[in-house]
Backbone as JSON, one array per atom type, in Angstrom:
{
  "sequence": "MFSSQIAKNKERLTGSEQVIANYLIKKYGSGKDNKMMSSEQIARNVGVGQATVIRFSQKLEYPSFKSMMLDLINESFYFGETSIHNDEEVRSTISKLQYQYEQSIKEVVNINSDDSINLAVKYLEKAGTILCFGTRSSNAIVSLMHYRLLEIGMNTLCPHDLTSASSIAHNMKENDVALILSVSGESPEAVKIANIAKKHHARVISITGSIENHLSSLSDIALKCAEYNVHTNRFNLVNRSSELFLLDLLFIRFWRDNEEELIENCNEFSEETSEILSVNMKFGDSYRL",
  "N": [[2.87, 187.11, 266.31], [4.48, 186.88, 269.37], [5.1, 184.46, 270.57], [5.45, 183.12, 267.87], [7.46, 184.28, 266.66], [9.52, 183.55, 268.25], [9.48, 180.76, 267.8], [10.01, 180.6, 265.02], [12.56, 181.9, 264.51], [14.45, 180.04, 266.48], [16.57, 178.62, 266.09], [18.45, 180.27, 265.77], [19.06, 181.48, 268.08], [21.28, 181.64, 270.86], [22.46, 179.92, 273.68], [22.06, 182.08, 275.96], [20.11, 183.65, 274.94], [17.92, 181.96, 274.77], [17.51, 181.29, 277.19], [16.46, 183.92, 277.91], [14.49, 184.21, 276.61], [12.9, 181.77, 277.46], [12.47, 182.72, 279.83], [11.07, 185.02, 279.85], [8.85, 183.73, 278.05], [7.49, 182.49, 280.43], [6.87, 184.02, 282.1], [4.88, 185.93, 281.06], [3.06, 184.27, 279.56], [1.13, 183.07, 281.27], [-1.27, 185.02, 281.01], [-1.54, 186.91, 283.33], [0.17, 188.69, 284.08], [0.89, 192.22, 282.47], [2.65, 193.99, 282.61], [4.66, 196.34, 281.28], [8.31, 195.39, 280.94], [11.62, 196.72, 281.95], [14.67, 196.89, 279.39], [16.97, 196.25, 281.04], [15.94, 195.47, 283.58], [15.04, 192.92, 282.85], [17.72, 191.8, 282.05], [18.68, 191.46, 284.46], [17.13, 190.1, 285.95], [17.49, 187.79, 284.69], [20.28, 187.0, 284.38], [21.73, 187.87, 282.53], [23.8, 190.14, 280.38], [22.66, 193.76, 279.59], [22.83, 194.32, 276.98], [22.49, 191.99, 275.62], [19.85, 191.5, 275.75], [18.92, 193.44, 274.49], [19.87, 192.71, 271.67], [18.84, 190.28, 271.35], [15.87, 190.88, 270.77], [16.38, 192.12, 268.42], [17.47, 189.78, 266.86], [14.9, 188.57, 266.93], [13.43, 189.51, 265.33], [12.38, 191.92, 265.17], [11.53, 195.57, 265.54], [12.65, 197.21, 267.12], [13.3, 196.82, 270.98], [11.39, 197.75, 272.5], [9.15, 197.74, 270.97], [8.68, 194.58, 270.88], [8.77, 194.01, 273.37], [5.94, 195.16, 273.42], [4.51, 193.42, 271.77], [4.46, 191.16, 273.14], [3.19, 191.71, 275.37], [0.56, 192.26, 274.27], [-0.05, 189.66, 273.31], [-0.02, 188.22, 275.74], [-2.21, 189.68, 277.32], [-4.09, 188.8, 274.91], [-4.26, 185.97, 275.81], [-5.8, 186.37, 278.17], [-7.83, 187.46, 277.9], [-9.18, 185.38, 276.23], [-9.69, 183.54, 277.8], [-12.02, 181.12, 279.19], [-15.23, 181.65, 281.2], [-17.42, 180.74, 283.92], [-19.64, 181.94, 283.98], [-20.22, 183.01, 281.29], [-22.06, 183.63, 278.17], [-23.15, 180.9, 275.59], [-22.34, 181.92, 273.13], [-20.49, 183.46, 273.61], [-18.48, 182.0, 274.32], [-17.93, 180.28, 271.95], [-17.19, 182.12, 270.13], [-14.48, 182.72, 271.2], [-13.46, 180.48, 270.89], [-13.79, 179.68, 267.88], [-11.85, 182.14, 266.91], [-9.42, 181.36, 268.31], [-8.85, 178.78, 267.21], [-8.72, 179.82, 264.35], [-6.23, 181.63, 264.49], [-4.55, 179.58, 265.66], [-3.95, 177.93, 263.03], [-3.03, 179.49, 260.95], [-0.7, 180.72, 262.54], [0.45, 178.27, 262.52], [1.2, 177.88, 259.45], [2.51, 179.68, 259.09], [4.84, 178.91, 260.07], [6.2, 176.52, 259.68], [7.41, 175.27, 257.19], [7.65, 175.01, 253.32], [9.42, 173.04, 252.42], [9.63, 171.34, 254.58], [7.68, 169.87, 255.11], [7.52, 169.07, 252.29], [9.76, 166.95, 252.6], [9.5, 165.14, 254.49], [6.85, 163.97, 253.58], [8.36, 162.67, 251.49], [9.78, 161.04, 253.24], [8.1, 159.54, 254.39], [6.98, 158.13, 252.2], [8.85, 156.64, 251.67], [9.09, 154.41, 253.46], [9.08, 151.39, 255.02], [7.51, 150.33, 257.03], [5.85, 152.48, 259.37], [5.37, 153.99, 262.57], [3.55, 155.2, 264.69], [3.09, 157.35, 267.53], [2.25, 158.48, 270.51], [1.34, 159.86, 273.74], [-1.03, 159.65, 275.69], [-3.28, 161.81, 274.99], [-2.2, 162.59, 273.13], [-1.91, 160.59, 271.9], [-4.09, 160.12, 271.08], [-4.69, 161.71, 269.02], [-2.87, 161.51, 266.87], [-3.44, 158.57, 266.35], [-5.04, 159.12, 264.44], [-3.84, 159.69, 261.74], [-2.57, 156.8, 261.58], [-4.65, 155.62, 261.24], [-5.54, 156.35, 258.53], [-3.63, 155.86, 257.2], [-3.68, 153.14, 257.35], [-5.79, 152.48, 256.18], [-5.8, 152.46, 253.5], [-3.89, 150.94, 253.22], [-1.04, 150.88, 254.08], [1.76, 149.59, 255.98], [1.56, 150.06, 258.87], [1.62, 151.01, 262.69], [0.6, 151.53, 265.89], [0.85, 151.82, 268.78], [-0.3, 152.07, 272.24], [0.93, 151.61, 274.7], [4.31, 152.17, 276.21], [6.02, 150.2, 276.31], [5.11, 148.25, 274.14], [5.24, 149.97, 272.03], [8.26, 150.89, 272.03], [9.35, 147.67, 271.52], [8.59, 147.81, 269.15], [10.11, 150.18, 267.85], [12.44, 149.13, 268.25], [13.11, 147.26, 266.28], [12.89, 148.54, 263.9], [14.06, 149.74, 261.01], [16.27, 150.93, 258.03], [14.98, 153.79, 256.59], [12.6, 153.24, 257.48], [9.89, 155.05, 259.44], [9.19, 156.79, 262.26], [6.76, 158.41, 263.59], [6.03, 160.92, 265.97], [4.37, 162.61, 268.21], [3.93, 165.15, 270.5], [2.87, 167.87, 272.87], [4.92, 169.13, 274.18], [6.98, 168.52, 273.68], [8.78, 167.06, 275.36], [8.3, 164.82, 276.42], [8.79, 162.02, 278.37], [8.54, 159.53, 277.43], [8.06, 159.77, 275.11], [10.53, 161.0, 273.92], [12.33, 158.59, 274.92], [11.12, 156.97, 272.66], [12.03, 158.29, 270.03], [15.21, 158.27, 270.48], [15.7, 155.18, 270.08], [14.38, 154.71, 267.82], [16.32, 156.14, 266.13], [18.31, 154.9, 266.56], [18.34, 152.96, 265.63], [18.5, 153.49, 262.99], [16.17, 154.52, 261.84], [14.18, 156.98, 260.32], [12.75, 159.69, 262.32], [10.09, 162.07, 262.37], [8.55, 164.54, 264.04], [6.04, 166.31, 265.49], [5.62, 168.44, 267.41], [4.89, 171.63, 270.21], [5.8, 175.18, 269.86], [7.76, 175.92, 270.62], [11.69, 175.77, 271.26], [12.68, 172.32, 271.99], [13.07, 169.07, 273.67], [12.56, 166.61, 271.58], [12.18, 167.98, 269.69], [14.92, 168.02, 268.69], [16.08, 165.93, 268.43], [14.73, 164.93, 265.68], [14.75, 164.26, 262.42], [12.72, 165.41, 260.67], [10.97, 168.35, 262.09], [8.4, 169.47, 262.81], [6.06, 172.3, 263.72], [3.78, 173.25, 266.25], [1.68, 176.49, 267.05], [0.24, 176.06, 269.57], [-2.2, 176.92, 271.3], [-4.08, 177.53, 274.33], [-6.9, 176.82, 276.02], [-8.15, 178.43, 278.28], [-9.37, 177.89, 281.33], [-11.36, 178.36, 284.83], [-9.99, 176.04, 286.38], [-9.21, 174.05, 284.77], [-7.24, 173.7, 282.11], [-7.34, 173.4, 278.58], [-5.29, 171.99, 275.82], [-5.53, 173.47, 272.72], [-5.73, 171.51, 269.79], [-6.21, 171.96, 267.09], [-4.43, 172.76, 265.17], [-2.37, 170.6, 265.11], [-3.98, 168.82, 264.36], [-4.05, 169.95, 261.36], [-1.88, 169.71, 260.58], [-1.52, 166.94, 260.27], [-3.45, 165.99, 258.74], [-2.41, 167.79, 256.34], [0.09, 166.56, 255.97], [-1.01, 164.08, 254.91], [-2.98, 164.19, 252.72], [-0.93, 165.27, 251.08], [0.85, 163.41, 250.53], [-1.11, 161.39, 249.54], [-1.6, 162.85, 247.2], [0.87, 162.76, 245.77], [1.22, 160.18, 245.28], [-1.05, 158.98, 244.0], [-2.05, 157.32, 242.18], [-0.76, 155.02, 242.54], [-1.65, 154.17, 245.24], [-4.69, 154.19, 244.93], [-4.75, 151.71, 243.62], [-3.6, 150.13, 245.68], [-5.17, 150.3, 247.35], [-7.79, 149.31, 246.15], [-6.97, 146.43, 245.86], [-6.41, 146.23, 248.6], [-9.16, 146.26, 249.26], [-10.62, 144.57, 248.41], [-9.06, 142.09, 249.32], [-10.18, 142.34, 252.13], [-12.76, 141.61, 251.7], [-12.71, 139.3, 250.82], [-11.87, 137.79, 253.47], [-14.02, 138.74, 254.94], [-16.38, 137.55, 253.85], [-15.75, 134.75, 253.95], [-15.38, 134.79, 256.91], [-18.46, 135.4, 257.66], [-19.82, 133.41, 256.29], [-19.01, 130.89, 257.88], [-19.74, 131.93, 260.32], [-19.9, 131.8, 263.63], [-17.88, 129.98, 263.92], [-15.4, 130.44, 263.04], [-12.46, 132.07, 262.97], [-10.35, 134.94, 263.36]],
  "CA": [[3.04, 187.07, 267.72], [5.81, 186.76, 269.66], [5.61, 182.82, 270.31], [5.59, 182.67, 266.65], [8.62, 185.06, 266.49], [10.66, 182.5, 268.73], [9.35, 179.18, 266.74], [10.63, 180.7, 263.59], [14.1, 182.15, 264.7], [14.53, 179.22, 267.49], [17.89, 177.82, 265.67], [19.43, 181.22, 265.89], [19.3, 181.84, 269.39], [22.56, 181.62, 271.59], [22.35, 179.75, 274.82], [21.5, 183.12, 276.57], [19.13, 184.37, 274.33], [17.01, 180.87, 275.0], [17.06, 181.71, 278.43], [15.68, 185.25, 277.74], [13.02, 183.79, 276.14], [12.05, 180.75, 278.49], [12.0, 183.46, 281.06], [9.79, 185.89, 279.08], [7.18, 182.74, 278.2], [6.91, 181.69, 281.38], [6.4, 185.43, 283.17], [4.07, 186.19, 280.48], [2.26, 183.22, 278.83], [-0.21, 182.82, 281.81], [-1.58, 186.51, 280.87], [-1.73, 187.45, 284.29], [0.74, 189.94, 283.55], [1.01, 192.43, 281.73], [3.48, 195.04, 283.26], [6.06, 196.03, 280.62], [9.72, 195.35, 281.71], [12.76, 197.35, 280.63], [15.64, 195.63, 278.99], [17.58, 196.09, 282.2], [15.62, 194.62, 284.54], [15.5, 191.43, 282.54], [19.17, 191.15, 281.97], [18.97, 191.29, 285.88], [16.33, 189.08, 286.45], [18.0, 186.66, 283.83], [21.82, 187.27, 284.77], [22.75, 188.51, 281.56], [24.0, 191.85, 280.14], [21.58, 194.25, 279.22], [23.24, 194.18, 275.42], [22.25, 190.59, 275.03], [18.61, 191.44, 275.69], [18.84, 194.29, 273.17], [20.27, 191.93, 270.43], [17.89, 189.23, 271.55], [14.77, 191.14, 270.53], [16.76, 192.38, 267.04], [17.65, 188.76, 266.72], [13.87, 188.11, 266.56], [13.44, 190.69, 263.88], [11.86, 193.17, 266.2], [12.48, 197.07, 265.06], [13.15, 197.89, 268.34], [13.02, 195.98, 272.19], [9.71, 198.14, 273.43], [8.17, 196.55, 269.9], [8.94, 193.23, 271.51], [7.68, 194.01, 274.61], [4.48, 195.58, 273.1], [3.84, 192.52, 271.23], [4.35, 190.21, 274.08], [2.31, 192.29, 276.28], [-0.88, 191.92, 273.59], [0.0, 188.11, 273.41], [-0.37, 188.17, 277.38], [-3.45, 190.36, 276.97], [-5.24, 187.97, 274.41], [-4.33, 184.87, 276.87], [-6.33, 186.51, 279.31], [-9.25, 188.07, 277.06], [-9.89, 184.26, 275.85], [-10.33, 182.63, 279.18], [-13.22, 180.47, 279.42], [-15.56, 181.89, 282.69], [-18.34, 180.25, 284.25], [-20.74, 182.59, 283.5], [-20.72, 183.6, 279.7], [-22.8, 182.63, 277.36], [-22.34, 180.18, 274.87], [-21.83, 182.4, 272.12], [-18.96, 184.43, 273.74], [-17.48, 180.56, 274.11], [-18.21, 179.91, 270.62], [-16.53, 183.11, 269.9], [-13.3, 182.84, 271.54], [-12.62, 178.9, 270.43], [-13.35, 180.11, 266.81], [-10.67, 183.07, 267.16], [-8.26, 180.82, 268.78], [-8.5, 177.89, 265.68], [-8.28, 180.26, 263.34], [-4.78, 181.58, 264.76], [-3.41, 178.32, 265.3], [-4.19, 177.57, 261.36], [-2.51, 180.98, 260.72], [0.67, 180.31, 263.1], [1.25, 176.79, 261.84], [1.09, 177.76, 258.47], [3.74, 180.6, 258.64], [6.22, 178.29, 261.03], [6.65, 175.46, 258.87], [8.35, 175.21, 255.66], [7.47, 173.92, 252.41], [10.78, 172.14, 252.29], [9.84, 170.7, 255.61], [6.72, 169.09, 254.56], [7.77, 167.69, 251.39], [10.93, 166.05, 252.74], [8.28, 164.43, 255.64], [6.21, 163.05, 252.72], [9.18, 161.67, 251.15], [10.36, 159.94, 254.17], [6.6, 158.33, 254.32], [6.81, 157.62, 250.71], [10.22, 155.6, 251.37], [9.03, 153.7, 255.11], [8.24, 149.91, 254.93], [6.85, 150.37, 258.68], [5.29, 153.76, 260.06], [5.48, 153.84, 263.76], [2.6, 156.5, 265.07], [3.36, 157.45, 268.16], [1.96, 159.88, 271.37], [1.08, 159.36, 274.68], [-2.46, 160.06, 276.47], [-4.67, 162.51, 274.35], [-1.37, 162.76, 271.9], [-2.23, 158.98, 271.24], [-5.55, 159.98, 270.22], [-4.65, 162.52, 267.75], [-1.76, 161.04, 265.95], [-3.83, 157.59, 265.97], [-5.93, 159.82, 263.17], [-3.21, 159.38, 260.98], [-2.7, 155.83, 261.66], [-6.21, 154.52, 261.12], [-5.66, 156.72, 257.26], [-2.64, 154.68, 256.26], [-4.09, 151.71, 257.68], [-7.31, 152.05, 255.55], [-4.98, 152.55, 251.97], [-2.75, 149.27, 252.98], [0.25, 150.71, 254.61], [2.22, 148.89, 257.14], [1.53, 150.97, 259.89], [1.14, 150.25, 264.21], [0.06, 152.96, 266.72], [0.77, 151.14, 270.24], [-0.89, 152.7, 273.7], [1.85, 151.58, 275.54], [5.57, 152.42, 275.94], [6.53, 148.55, 275.97], [5.29, 148.04, 272.52], [6.41, 151.13, 271.04], [9.99, 150.39, 272.16], [9.76, 146.87, 270.76], [8.35, 148.59, 267.53], [11.18, 150.82, 267.38], [14.05, 148.59, 268.33], [13.01, 146.42, 265.12], [12.61, 149.19, 262.67], [15.12, 149.7, 259.52], [16.9, 152.15, 257.58], [13.96, 154.53, 255.92], [10.96, 153.47, 258.41], [9.61, 156.2, 259.79], [8.57, 157.38, 263.48], [5.93, 159.64, 263.46], [5.97, 160.78, 266.94], [3.27, 163.99, 268.65], [4.26, 165.28, 271.92], [2.79, 168.76, 272.88], [5.64, 169.5, 275.01], [8.54, 167.62, 273.21], [9.8, 166.47, 276.41], [7.74, 163.49, 277.22], [10.25, 160.81, 278.52], [7.98, 158.44, 276.62], [8.38, 160.27, 273.13], [11.91, 160.95, 273.39], [12.9, 157.58, 274.27], [10.75, 156.27, 271.24], [13.06, 158.93, 269.16], [16.14, 157.73, 270.73], [15.26, 154.03, 270.04], [13.88, 154.68, 266.36], [17.32, 156.75, 265.5], [19.66, 154.2, 267.2], [17.99, 151.95, 264.26], [18.41, 154.25, 261.5], [14.85, 155.31, 261.1], [13.62, 158.74, 260.31], [12.15, 160.96, 263.29], [9.37, 163.07, 262.11], [8.08, 165.24, 265.56], [5.22, 167.29, 265.67], [5.33, 169.21, 268.83], [4.84, 173.06, 270.14], [6.63, 175.88, 268.89], [9.42, 176.43, 271.66], [12.43, 174.57, 271.03], [12.53, 171.07, 273.07], [14.43, 167.68, 273.33], [12.06, 165.55, 271.1], [12.79, 168.28, 268.15], [15.98, 168.06, 268.52], [16.25, 164.73, 268.21], [14.01, 164.17, 264.95], [15.0, 164.67, 261.02], [11.97, 166.61, 260.6], [10.66, 168.95, 263.57], [7.4, 170.43, 262.56], [5.79, 172.84, 264.97], [2.56, 173.83, 265.86], [1.44, 177.28, 267.84], [-0.63, 175.94, 270.54], [-3.35, 177.54, 272.09], [-4.55, 176.76, 275.69], [-7.98, 177.16, 276.56], [-7.98, 178.66, 279.85], [-10.88, 178.05, 282.44], [-10.78, 178.57, 286.04], [-9.43, 174.87, 286.86], [-8.69, 172.95, 283.7], [-6.21, 174.31, 280.54], [-7.26, 172.53, 277.41], [-4.74, 172.69, 274.86], [-6.25, 173.55, 271.4], [-5.22, 170.66, 269.15], [-6.79, 172.21, 265.72], [-2.95, 172.88, 264.16], [-1.61, 169.57, 264.86], [-4.88, 167.66, 263.07], [-4.11, 170.17, 260.51], [-0.52, 169.24, 259.88], [-1.86, 165.81, 259.88], [-4.28, 166.5, 257.1], [-1.6, 168.23, 255.34], [0.53, 165.12, 255.41], [-1.93, 162.78, 254.43], [-3.16, 164.95, 251.63], [0.52, 165.42, 250.21], [1.07, 161.98, 250.28], [-1.86, 160.97, 248.62], [-1.49, 163.5, 245.88], [2.32, 162.32, 245.43], [1.4, 158.61, 244.94], [-2.64, 158.57, 244.14], [-2.47, 155.76, 241.05], [0.02, 153.9, 243.07], [-2.28, 153.92, 246.48], [-6.04, 153.75, 244.58], [-4.45, 150.23, 243.51], [-3.51, 149.42, 246.63], [-6.73, 150.33, 247.99], [-8.69, 148.45, 245.64], [-6.46, 145.38, 246.08], [-6.82, 145.86, 250.19], [-10.42, 145.81, 249.63], [-10.65, 142.75, 247.23], [-8.89, 141.07, 250.16], [-10.74, 142.51, 252.85], [-13.91, 141.63, 251.25], [-12.83, 137.9, 251.06], [-12.12, 137.38, 254.75], [-15.49, 139.34, 255.63], [-17.36, 136.56, 253.54], [-15.58, 133.67, 254.67], [-16.34, 134.82, 258.1], [-19.92, 135.38, 257.16], [-20.12, 132.06, 255.82], [-18.72, 130.03, 259.01], [-20.06, 132.39, 261.45], [-19.12, 132.14, 264.89], [-17.01, 128.87, 264.22], [-14.48, 130.81, 262.2], [-11.96, 133.34, 263.99], [-9.12, 135.45, 262.88]],
  "C": [[4.41, 186.54, 268.27], [5.98, 185.05, 269.89], [6.13, 182.73, 268.9], [6.97, 183.11, 265.99], [9.84, 183.71, 266.72], [10.39, 181.32, 268.31], [10.55, 179.66, 265.73], [12.14, 181.4, 263.62], [14.74, 181.2, 266.33], [15.97, 178.97, 267.05], [19.01, 179.01, 265.66], [19.89, 181.69, 267.2], [20.33, 180.89, 270.24], [21.42, 181.0, 272.74], [21.4, 180.9, 275.98], [20.18, 183.31, 276.23], [17.79, 183.33, 274.52], [16.47, 181.13, 276.19], [16.42, 182.86, 278.9], [14.54, 184.54, 277.04], [12.17, 182.42, 276.63], [11.37, 181.92, 279.5], [10.4, 184.49, 280.57], [8.18, 185.14, 278.97], [6.58, 182.67, 279.39], [6.27, 183.19, 282.37], [4.78, 185.9, 282.16], [2.75, 185.38, 279.45], [1.24, 182.65, 279.61], [-1.35, 184.18, 281.5], [-2.31, 187.17, 281.94], [-1.0, 188.67, 284.69], [1.26, 190.7, 282.95], [1.74, 193.88, 281.74], [4.65, 195.24, 282.24], [7.51, 196.18, 281.43], [10.77, 195.93, 281.01], [13.84, 196.25, 280.49], [16.64, 195.36, 280.1], [16.97, 195.39, 283.24], [15.01, 193.02, 283.83], [16.47, 191.03, 282.53], [19.03, 191.07, 283.78], [18.86, 190.35, 286.08], [17.03, 187.65, 285.81], [19.36, 186.43, 284.41], [22.23, 187.08, 283.66], [22.9, 190.04, 280.93], [22.84, 192.43, 279.5], [21.81, 194.43, 277.3], [22.39, 193.05, 274.83], [20.63, 190.35, 275.33], [18.07, 192.1, 274.5], [19.09, 193.24, 271.84], [19.43, 190.88, 270.43], [16.38, 189.7, 270.9], [15.19, 191.75, 268.66], [16.64, 190.83, 266.39], [16.04, 188.46, 265.86], [12.93, 188.72, 265.77], [12.42, 191.88, 264.4], [12.15, 194.49, 265.88], [13.06, 197.75, 266.23], [12.83, 196.87, 270.0], [11.62, 196.56, 272.55], [8.78, 197.53, 272.25], [7.86, 195.18, 270.24], [7.95, 193.12, 272.38], [5.88, 194.27, 274.68], [3.84, 194.44, 272.6], [3.68, 191.53, 272.22], [3.23, 190.54, 275.17], [0.82, 192.05, 275.46], [-1.12, 190.36, 273.3], [-0.44, 187.76, 274.68], [-2.2, 188.45, 277.29], [-4.53, 189.47, 275.81], [-5.45, 186.2, 275.02], [-5.74, 185.16, 277.75], [-7.91, 187.16, 278.78], [-9.82, 186.56, 276.6], [-10.14, 183.41, 276.7], [-11.51, 182.51, 279.01], [-13.9, 180.75, 280.53], [-16.51, 181.27, 282.79], [-19.6, 180.81, 283.71], [-21.43, 183.5, 282.12], [-21.38, 182.75, 279.11], [-22.14, 181.94, 276.48], [-21.78, 180.89, 273.63], [-20.62, 183.09, 272.21], [-18.13, 182.98, 273.82], [-16.96, 180.09, 272.88], [-17.18, 180.8, 269.89], [-14.95, 183.09, 269.88], [-12.61, 181.71, 270.87], [-12.52, 179.38, 268.9], [-12.17, 181.21, 266.39], [-9.4, 182.35, 267.68], [-7.9, 179.75, 267.82], [-7.86, 178.23, 264.63], [-6.97, 181.4, 263.48], [-4.09, 180.79, 265.02], [-3.09, 178.11, 264.13], [-3.12, 178.86, 260.83], [-0.74, 180.46, 261.1], [1.08, 179.45, 262.06], [1.54, 176.8, 260.44], [2.77, 178.4, 258.33], [4.99, 179.97, 259.41], [6.89, 177.49, 260.25], [6.99, 175.79, 257.3], [7.7, 174.67, 254.75], [8.3, 172.85, 252.34], [10.27, 170.84, 253.09], [8.63, 169.64, 255.11], [6.76, 168.1, 253.48], [8.79, 166.89, 251.86], [9.98, 165.18, 253.74], [7.36, 163.65, 254.65], [6.75, 162.13, 252.05], [9.64, 160.75, 251.99], [9.08, 159.19, 254.37], [6.3, 157.34, 253.22], [7.78, 156.23, 251.18], [9.47, 154.57, 252.52], [8.28, 152.35, 254.65], [7.72, 150.02, 256.01], [6.72, 152.12, 258.82], [4.9, 153.52, 261.49], [4.56, 154.95, 264.18], [2.39, 156.54, 266.55], [2.94, 158.7, 269.29], [1.46, 158.88, 272.77], [-0.17, 160.16, 275.07], [-3.32, 160.61, 275.26], [-3.61, 162.22, 273.02], [-1.52, 161.62, 271.17], [-3.25, 159.3, 270.18], [-5.53, 160.97, 268.93], [-3.75, 162.31, 266.83], [-2.38, 159.55, 265.68], [-4.75, 157.98, 264.6], [-5.21, 159.45, 262.07], [-2.81, 157.99, 260.64], [-3.32, 155.08, 261.25], [-6.22, 155.36, 259.19], [-4.95, 156.22, 256.55], [-3.23, 153.37, 256.61], [-5.28, 151.27, 256.61], [-6.78, 152.11, 254.03], [-4.06, 151.4, 252.05], [-1.77, 149.69, 253.31], [0.69, 150.21, 255.67], [2.44, 150.06, 258.08], [1.17, 150.69, 261.06], [1.07, 151.76, 264.54], [-0.57, 152.3, 268.38], [0.28, 152.39, 271.03], [0.18, 152.34, 274.44], [3.73, 151.67, 275.2], [6.5, 150.99, 275.5], [6.74, 148.09, 274.14], [5.75, 148.68, 271.54], [7.73, 151.11, 270.77], [10.23, 148.86, 271.38], [9.7, 147.0, 269.46], [9.55, 148.95, 267.47], [12.44, 150.1, 267.27], [13.85, 147.81, 266.86], [13.0, 146.98, 263.85], [13.99, 149.57, 262.2], [15.34, 150.96, 258.96], [15.67, 152.6, 257.24], [12.69, 154.22, 256.59], [11.31, 154.63, 258.87], [8.88, 156.27, 261.1], [7.71, 158.69, 263.79], [5.4, 159.79, 265.02], [5.05, 162.29, 267.49], [3.62, 164.19, 270.14], [4.06, 167.15, 272.08], [3.86, 169.96, 273.16], [7.02, 169.22, 274.16], [9.08, 167.3, 274.32], [9.31, 165.42, 277.25], [8.45, 162.6, 277.44], [9.52, 159.72, 277.66], [8.57, 158.67, 275.08], [9.93, 160.59, 272.94], [12.45, 159.68, 273.6], [12.38, 156.54, 273.09], [11.64, 156.94, 270.33], [14.47, 158.0, 269.21], [16.12, 156.39, 270.02], [15.3, 153.95, 268.18], [15.65, 155.32, 266.05], [18.52, 155.91, 265.41], [19.54, 153.23, 266.01], [18.27, 152.5, 263.33], [17.33, 154.74, 260.6], [14.92, 156.83, 261.05], [12.54, 159.17, 261.43], [11.45, 161.9, 262.51], [8.28, 163.52, 263.44], [7.0, 166.11, 265.01], [4.97, 167.59, 267.07], [5.04, 171.22, 268.89], [5.81, 173.62, 269.53], [8.17, 176.19, 269.39], [10.26, 175.12, 271.45], [12.11, 173.43, 272.44], [13.28, 170.09, 272.57], [13.71, 166.93, 272.0], [12.57, 166.3, 269.67], [13.78, 168.09, 267.54], [16.84, 167.09, 268.14], [15.67, 164.29, 266.66], [14.55, 165.03, 263.24], [13.92, 165.59, 260.84], [11.17, 167.02, 261.84], [9.35, 169.79, 262.85], [6.74, 170.9, 263.95], [4.42, 173.22, 265.09], [2.49, 175.11, 267.07], [0.12, 176.84, 268.46], [-1.38, 176.9, 271.42], [-3.83, 177.14, 273.04], [-5.78, 177.26, 275.84], [-8.4, 177.13, 277.62], [-9.3, 178.45, 280.54], [-10.18, 178.37, 284.0], [-9.7, 177.75, 286.86], [-8.89, 174.14, 286.42], [-8.17, 174.28, 282.72], [-6.66, 173.13, 279.5], [-6.68, 172.59, 276.4], [-5.45, 172.51, 273.39], [-5.35, 172.68, 270.58], [-5.13, 170.62, 267.54], [-5.32, 172.21, 264.89], [-2.26, 171.52, 264.06], [-2.65, 168.41, 264.02], [-4.99, 168.68, 261.93], [-2.93, 169.68, 259.69], [-0.85, 167.7, 259.49], [-2.41, 165.53, 258.79], [-3.5, 166.86, 256.02], [-1.15, 167.36, 254.46], [0.21, 164.54, 254.76], [-2.28, 163.2, 252.78], [-2.02, 164.93, 250.49], [0.74, 164.41, 249.53], [0.47, 160.85, 249.61], [-1.67, 161.55, 247.42], [-0.24, 162.91, 244.62], [2.35, 161.14, 244.9], [-0.38, 157.94, 244.79], [-2.76, 157.51, 243.07], [-1.75, 154.55, 242.19], [-1.17, 153.21, 244.39], [-4.12, 153.55, 246.0], [-5.7, 151.97, 244.06], [-4.42, 149.64, 244.5], [-4.51, 149.4, 247.53], [-7.71, 149.4, 247.89], [-8.43, 146.88, 245.86], [-6.9, 145.21, 247.85], [-8.14, 145.57, 250.74], [-11.4, 144.98, 249.43], [-10.24, 141.62, 248.55], [-9.28, 141.04, 251.54], [-12.14, 141.63, 252.55], [-13.78, 139.86, 251.39], [-12.6, 137.66, 252.34], [-13.4, 137.94, 255.1], [-16.47, 137.86, 255.13], [-17.04, 135.14, 253.86], [-15.91, 133.75, 256.05], [-17.53, 134.69, 258.15], [-20.36, 133.95, 256.86], [-19.89, 130.94, 256.89], [-19.26, 130.79, 260.34], [-19.31, 132.26, 262.79], [-17.93, 130.92, 265.31], [-15.65, 129.44, 263.86], [-13.89, 132.2, 263.19], [-10.93, 133.35, 263.45], [-8.14, 134.71, 263.64]]
}
């Protein structure tokens, strides 16, 4: 799909080509417009030369400008067809969501390299402290990684507010990791935490949408998700399945590469926790952690 080709080739795009990409995404992304534009029309509306628009389609690995537009219109049609309507049957909603989830996973596999995953895991392995951060619903998603790491005895923190996150990032050291999730990659809070972490020489691993953004440009590893919106009459819900897929992948690879050490760590952590619980039960309400 067009959005995947943008994500795949984003680092090769010039400033003018990025302007073209943003224009086309904004125009066709809602699913309300499926009229094919000519290269001349796009060039005029964006303020670039027609040859630049043609080169843009070639850089996205399309055989022709027309094939790029057909792919873009098909993607726009897809968004229109997968909108959730008030009067539709339950089975119809199920089918639409299932298709969106399947496509999200397929695209996230295509736009993230094995090298990026492996390097992200290496950073996590070397980290003394892992800061998991996101705002609002992104915090709920990234907190799943936090709790998994917590359960195996890792030094991980997942603050909900910017002040706490800023304080933690300010005290991070070299090789510590800030794992930051933001759908847009433009959340002021996420960008601020990334800047503070980098200032103190910590590694930044980001998970954002597939379009080039501020957070990914600050990151040592920028993992991408092909996010699909669930369109309704009054509310759009972001499909988070690709973010969960990436977090699962990072954790599984992290566990696989350090299994013996982590099992020993888990056993030790479990014994220490059991001792605390037994003391708590012995002294009852008079005991406070």
